[in-house]
Steps between C-alpha positions, in 0.01 A plus 500: 500500500491804726175691528280193489207441732379144556145467629200269509309486171152657496207449263565843350843372385328266253548722195873549564551129570325405176711763324814313610364149459329515161808599295680204662210268414478632145875451444447130574854441624522571875185348647265210444201733516359496149199730522513873579338611824222755534507774759167375635628143544818622670301724734277205593810284555648762733173536690481123554873450566557251784558654843810283543635611165756772439449735207744789488556773244809711435424866440756755383491782756600771252182470294277245677515254208454132584794320334486148640309255713538169673224272620519196721203279574461191715620195306181298550169545675390138498723393790677666792813297420620783273412795725869587531551524119424798278504525119669811362481709184717804417442760229693819421413757232701476178716811543565440869664157502851443638472808723437330835120509490463122535764491773303749708178309438662171604630652824159641593309187391727266696457712815121511461489125425690418819258717699212299353656168595651392171819296509549427132443672166445295186460596137556406138711690246482440129810307396555751218497798740863496613488857636213418736668181616821693576297756697338232715827312554665825620222521760595160642262276308625158396399288205291198599449361151348549159138447408532401136240614247322653797335789320378556148514861387431601142474135399853429628588286803721664759694342785484669837774505760368421849671709768463553874643702787487433871424817694695584811480783751790742491 
């Protein structure tokens, strides 16, 4: 998408982020999050976001509206063995999907992740979210396996596809 600015998320982005995230949560079909977020909780999350993490937003330049975001946090804090691995989440506003927003976020997140010493990105995609899986696979992710009955949303068990991507310079 032309006319899109990608930048680091700030605490004052909390309302716009929740505005994208909560309709996805409430739909109950694209994420395993099952409880809507509050602006206050999201602001606190952004304020406490790990220094090694990457949290980028996509803002439409024409009107300054935040239309997507991507966050990547260290995989685990209990051992240094996973310091090279980040866990990723990608969210794009309903009317802005399939317009290159996620592609631009991936490009910027991968570059920032490499700068912070990450070598691998890891995530889960709901098995019933084929569009998201296609998006990740187009970005070079590969399927590692399936975590069966991994989440329970709305009283229903959902499998999650485990995917990963090795980051490279260039």
